[in-house]
Structures are given as structure tokens and as C-alpha cells.
C-alpha positions in Angstrom: 7.4 2.5 18.7 5.4 -1.3 19.3 7.1 -2.5 22.3 7.9 1.0 24.1 4.8 2.5 24.9 5.6 5.3 22.4 2.8 8.3 20.9 4.7 9.0 17.6 8.0 8.4 16.2 9.1 11.3 13.9 12.4 10.4 11.8 14.3 13.4 9.6 17.0 13.0 6.7 20.7 14.2 7.3 19.8 17.7 6.9 16.8 17.8 8.2 14.3 19.3 6.1 12.0 15.7 5.0 10.5 14.9 7.6 9.1 10.9 8.0 5.8 9.7 10.3 5.0 7.0 12.3 2.5 6.5 14.9 1.6 5.0 18.4 1.4 1.5 16.8 4.3 1.3 14.8 2.5 2.0 11.4 4.1 4.3 8.6 2.1 7.6 8.0 2.3 8.2 4.1 3.2 11.7 2.9 0.6 12.7 1.5 -1.0 11.8 5.0 1.4 13.8 6.8 0.3 16.2 4.9 -3.4 16.1 4.6 -3.3 15.4 8.6 -1.3 18.5 8.6 -3.9 20.7 6.5 -6.6 20.2 9.3 -4.3 20.1 12.2 -3.9 24.1 11.2 -7.0 25.3 9.8 -9.2 23.3 13.3 -6.4 23.6 15.8 -4.9 26.6 15.4 -7.7 28.7 13.3 -4.8 29.2 10.6 -6.4 30.8 7.2 -5.3 31.1 3.2 -4.1 28.6 0.2 -2.1 25.7 0.3 0.0 24.3 -2.1 0.6 20.7 -3.2 2.9 19.2 -6.1 1.4 17.4 -8.5 1.6 13.8 -7.6 0.3 14.8 -3.4 -2.4 14.5 -2.2 -6.2 14.7 -3.5 -8.1 15.0 0.6 -6.7 18.5 0.4 -9.5 19.5 -2.4 -12.3 18.1 -0.2 -10.3 19.5 3.5 -10.3 23.1 0.5 -13.9 23.0 0.3 -14.4 22.0 4.0 -12.6 25.0 4.8 -13.5 28.2 2.1 -9.8 27.6 0.8 -7.8 27.5 -1.9 -5.2 24.8 -3.6 -2.0 25.8 -5.8 -1.2 22.6 -7.4 2.7 22.7 -8.9 4.8 20.5 -11.0 6.9 18.1 -8.5 9.7 19.8 -6.3 10.1 22.4 -3.4 11.3 25.1 -6.1 8.0 25.4 -7.5 5.8 24.8 -4.2 8.4 27.7 -2.6 7.4 30.4 -4.7 3.5 29.4 -5.3 3.5 29.3 -1.5 5.1 33.2 -1.6 3.2 34.7 -3.9 0.0 33.4 -3.4 0.4 33.5 1.4 -0.1 29.9 1.7 0.0 28.3 5.5 1.0 25.4 4.1 2.8 23.2 0.7 4.3 19.9 0.3 6.0 17.3 -1.4 5.3 13.7 -1.6 9.2 12.7 -1.0 8.0 14.9 2.6 9.2 18.5 2.9 6.0 20.6 5.1 6.9 24.3 4.1 4.4 26.8 6.3 3.3 30.3 6.7 6.0 32.7 8.6 8.1 30.2 9.0 11.2 30.5 6.6 10.3 29.2 2.6 11.9 26.0 2.9 11.0 22.5 4.4 11.8 22.0 7.9 11.1 18.8 9.1 11.8 19.6 13.0 8.8 22.1 12.5 6.3 19.4 11.2 7.1 16.7 14.0 6.7 19.2 16.7 3.7 20.4 15.0 2.2 16.4 15.6 3.8 16.1 18.2 1.4 19.5 19.4 -1.6 17.7 17.2 -1.7 15.4 19.8 -1.2 17.2 23.2 -3.9 19.2 20.8 -6.8 16.9 19.5 -6.6 14.8 23.1 -5.8 11.2 20.6 -3.2 9.5 19.0 -2.3 10.0 15.6 -4.2 6.4 14.6 -8.1 8.1 16.2 -6.9 11.4 14.2 -6.1 10.4 10.9 -9.6 8.2 11.5 -12.1 10.8 11.3 -9.3 12.8 8.6 -11.0 10.2 6.6 -14.5 10.2 8.0 -14.1 13.3 6.6 -13.1 12.9 3.1 -13.4 9.4 2.3 -10.7 6.3 2.8 -7.4 7.0 1.2 -4.5 5.0 -0.3 -1.3 5.2 -2.2 1.4 3.9 -3.7 4.1 4.6 -6.1 6.7 3.1 -8.1 9.8 2.3 -9.7 10.7 1.0 -13.2 14.7 1.3 -12.9 15.5 1.4 -16.3 19.1 1.0 -18.9 21.8 4.7 -18.1 22.5 3.5 -21.7 19.6 3.3 -23.9 17.4 6.2 -20.9 17.5 9.1 -23.1 16.0 7.1 -26.4 13.9 5.0 -23.9 12.3 8.4 -22.1 11.5 10.0 -25.6 9.5 6.9 -26.6 7.5 6.4 -22.7 6.6 10.2 -23.5 5.9 9.7 -27.3 4.2 6.5 -26.7 1.8 8.5 -23.9 0.6 11.3 -26.2 -0.6 9.1 -29.4 -1.9 6.7 -27.2 -3.7 8.6 -23.6 -5.9 6.8 -22.5 -9.1 8.1 -22.0 -10.6 4.6 -20.0 -8.0 3.8 -16.5 -8.8 1.2 -14.5 -12.9 0.7 -15.4 -12.8 5.1 -15.2 -12.9 7.7 -17.2 -10.2 10.4 -17.7 -11.5 13.3 -17.2 -8.7 15.2 -17.3 -5.4 15.4 -18.5 -2.2 18.1 -16.9 1.3 17.2 -19.6 4.2 19.6 -18.4 5.3 17.3 -15.5 4.6 14.1 -17.2 0.9 13.0 -17.3 -1.3 12.6 -14.3 -5.0 12.2 -15.2 -7.9 12.8 -13.3 -10.5 11.3 -13.0 -14.2 10.7 -12.8 -14.6 9.4 -9.4 -11.4 11.1 -7.5 -8.1 9.3 -8.0 -6.0 10.8 -10.2 -3.0 9.2 -11.8 0.5 9.5 -13.4 3.4 8.7 -15.0 6.8 11.1 -14.6 9.7 10.4 -15.5 13.0 11.5 -13.9 15.9 14.6 -15.9 18.6 13.1 -13.5 17.7 9.1 -13.4 17.0 6.4 -15.6 13.5 6.0 -13.6 10.3 6.2 -15.2 7.6 6.8 -11.9 4.7 5.7 -11.9 2.3 7.3 -8.5 -1.6 7.0 -8.1 -4.5 7.9 -5.3 -7.4 5.8 -5.2 -9.5 4.8 -2.3 -8.5 1.5 -1.7 -5.5 -0.1 -2.7 -6.9 -2.9 -5.3 -7.7 0.5 -7.2 -4.6 2.1 -6.4 -3.3 -1.4 -8.0 -4.9 -1.5 -11.0 -5.1 2.5 -12.0 -0.9 1.5 -11.9 -0.9 -1.5 -14.1 -2.9 -0.2 -16.4 0.3 2.5 -16.6 2.8 0.5 -16.1 1.0 -1.0 -19.8 0.9 2.0 -21.6 4.3 3.0 -20.7 7.0 1.8 -24.2 9.8 0.2 -21.6 8.7 -3.4 -22.5 7.6 -5.8 -24.6 3.9 -5.5 -26.3 1.1 -6.8 -28.9 -2.1 -6.6 -29.7 -4.1 -9.9 -29.0 -7.3 -10.4 -30.5 -9.5 -13.2 -29.4 -12.8 -14.4 -30.0 -15.3 -14.4 -28.1 -16.2 -18.0 -26.6 -11.8 -18.8 -27.0 -9.9 -19.1 -24.8 -5.6 -18.7 -24.6 -4.0 -21.8 -23.0 -3.7 -22.0 -18.7 0.6 -20.7 -18.6 2.4 -20.0 -16.0 5.8 -17.7 -16.7 9.0 -18.3 -14.3 10.9 -14.9 -15.8 8.5 -12.7 -17.1 6.6 -10.4 -15.7 3.1 -9.2 -17.9 0.4 -6.3 -17.6 -2.6 -7.0 -19.9 -5.2 -3.8 -20.6 -8.4 -4.8 -22.4 -8.8 -3.0 -25.3 -11.5 -3.3 -26.4 -14.3 -5.7 -25.2 -15.3 -8.2 -22.0 -12.9 -11.2 -21.0 -12.3 -14.0 -17.9 -9.1 -13.6 -16.8 -8.2 -17.4 -14.2 -4.7 -15.6 -11.9 -3.8 -17.3 -8.9 -4.6 -16.3 -6.0 -1.9 -15.6 -3.3 -2.8 -19.3 -2.4 -2.5 -20.6 -5.2 -6.0 -21.3 -6.3 -7.5 -20.1 -9.8 -10.1 -17.4 -9.5 -12.4 -16.0 -12.7 -12.0 -12.1 -12.9 -14.8 -10.6 -15.4 -12.7 -7.7 -17.4 -13.6 -5.0 -19.5 -12.7 -2.3 -21.7 -10.4 0.3 -19.9 -9.3 -3.3 -17.0 -6.2 -4.6 -16.5 -3.8 -6.4 -14.4 -0.4 -7.5 -14.0 0.7 -10.9 -14.2 3.8 -11.6 -11.9 5.8 -15.2 -12.1 5.2 -18.5 -11.5 1.4 -17.5 -11.1 -1.4 -19.4 -13.7 -3.7 -17.1 -16.1 -5.5 -18.0 -18.9 -7.6 -15.8 -20.9 -10.9 -16.6 -22.4 -13.1 -14.3 -24.7 -17.3 -13.5 -22.9 -17.2 -11.2 -26.3 -14.3 -10.4 -29.3 -12.3 -9.3 -27.8 -8.4 -7.5 -27.8 -5.8 -7.1 -25.3 -3.2 -5.5 -25.2 -0.2 -7.6 -23.4 3.2 -5.6 -22.5 5.7 -7.7 -20.1 9.3 -8.2 -18.9 11.9 -9.1 -22.7 11.8 -12.9 -21.7 9.6 -14.1 -25.3 10.4 -17.3 -24.6 9.3 -18.0 -21.7 6.0 -19.4 -21.6 5.0 -23.0 -19.4 1.8 -24.4 -20.5 -0.7 -26.4 -18.3 -3.4 -26.7 -20.6 -4.3 -25.5 -24.5 -7.0 -26.1 -26.6 -4.9 -26.0 -30.0 -2.8 -28.6 -28.3 0.2 -27.3 -27.6 3.1 -27.9 -24.8 6.0 -27.3 -23.3 7.2 -24.5 -23.1 
């Protein structure tokens, strides 16, 4: 795409019911953006009106466009088996799911990746702009949106137990704040979806067929998305967990892990967290209640309590994997 001078790449799966879109510069357009672009095109260019249906792991951009065009948004559990019946019931213009399946009014009550791709080709012609410019115009209307999904693969032999433990943990420790933002409401009929006060959301779902936990989030920036995913990762009970209390003014050792991957969640108080940036230099981050940070193997880090602070630390099982570089209390080595 970058070298061929093409306007659009449309990719489908084997039976062409799902679609992937790449713009003229070779950038993949994620499925939440695809949904919002299709919605804008159907309303603004084709003049269609009516409700839209989205799976609960789809974009909140639909809500903002729905307000602009005066239509309703129906949110259903994940899977086109839920999307299609709601489309037929409500005579919806558009239905979509995060895996790339989109259905349209007046067509078969199923996903059609080829038709979705044709609509994108027509979109370019009718707007007289490349996909990147149409997307930029969309973001001017609804604001910047970033999205990511994180898959946690669990051992198949213990998955049934792990899944129940994760769901029980989420029910009993349902967060009121995620990444420093208040949780306004929770939907729990298909995993746990947290709707936050700033319009962002985070979702945890467990698979019924694979040994897999999926974490999703949409927010205004990549960093905001990562912070929300890190908080959900910390709550899941798949990994080793412990609560640390650090008195004001005290600090833990400057350390790193060779293999252990951990997430730190502040549950009370305030601390400074030193962490290696991508260039290998320590950067201090002020963390408050609800803030979280992920520490991947090899990154130096240290906690210093600004006030008395309680921290929930969740990590992969390498419990003795600690290499101390500096320590106020004389502890050395691993």
C-alpha cells in the first residue's frame, strides 16, 4: 500500500463475512474506527436514518454520532448472534462487532465483508478524500479515540477454575475508580464493562470456548487505554497478588526482574514511582488512588511513598525474581 499508490485495501476472511481496511498510507483502520466511519457515511452521504446496533466491545463514537443525527444506539452482548436479531427487531441501519463483522439494513441479516469494503470504496469517491482525511474529519467531530485489546491465555487444564475465580474476584472487588477516573456504571451480563466518567470504557470478558481472558478499552489516547487495561489486569486473579503498605517517606529498593511481569495498582494514598522509560532512563511518575502501572521484565523501578500508601501488586509467578540495585535497608542481590 505504501509503495503502490493505491487508495484502499479491503481484506476479508475465508468466507468474506469479516473485513479489514487499510488506508492509502498503509495504516490499518481498527474495527471501532471502521464502524464509526460506516455510520457516518450511511447517515451523511446516503441519508439513511434509523437506530444502530453495536456489540458491547464496540466504539463509543457511535453515541456521539447518534446524538448528532438524532438516532438510537442499542448495545448487545458480544457476537453477531445478538447483533442480527436486534437489527431485525429495530430495523437498524447498521450493526457491528469488534471482530470485523458488519451488517446493513436491506441486506441479508448477517455480516458481509465485501459489501462493507464496497461502501468504503464509495466513501472515498463520494467524499472526494482519502480514508485518512475522512478519519481525521471524524475525529474532529467526536474527538480522538484510541483502542486496544489484551489477551491473557491461561492453562487449559485449570481454565474452568481460573475463569470462575476471575469472575468471583471481579464481582467482589468491582473497582470504583479505574486509572484515576470514576466508574459511573457497570454492565455485567457478558463479562464486566465499566463506563467511566470521561466517556471512556474498559471491559473484561472470559471466553466460553478457549482458555482466554480478553481485556478491552477505548479512551482518548494510547496511554489512557494502557492505563485502563493495566488496572483490569491487576484485578484478575490469575497471577500472584499481594498488598504492600509503605509509610510516608519510605522507599522500596531500586530493582528489576529478569522474567516477572507485574502490575502495580494504588488502592490508597500517593506515591512516586520511578520507572525506566524506553531510552533506559528513570522517570518519576506521581501515582494516586486508582492509578496503575505495568512493569515488564528488565525495567528498573522503585516505589517511594509520598503519603502512607497501600499498593496492590499482581505478577506472574516468578516470586523470587528480584534483582536489587539500591536498597535503604541493606538487602543485596536477589
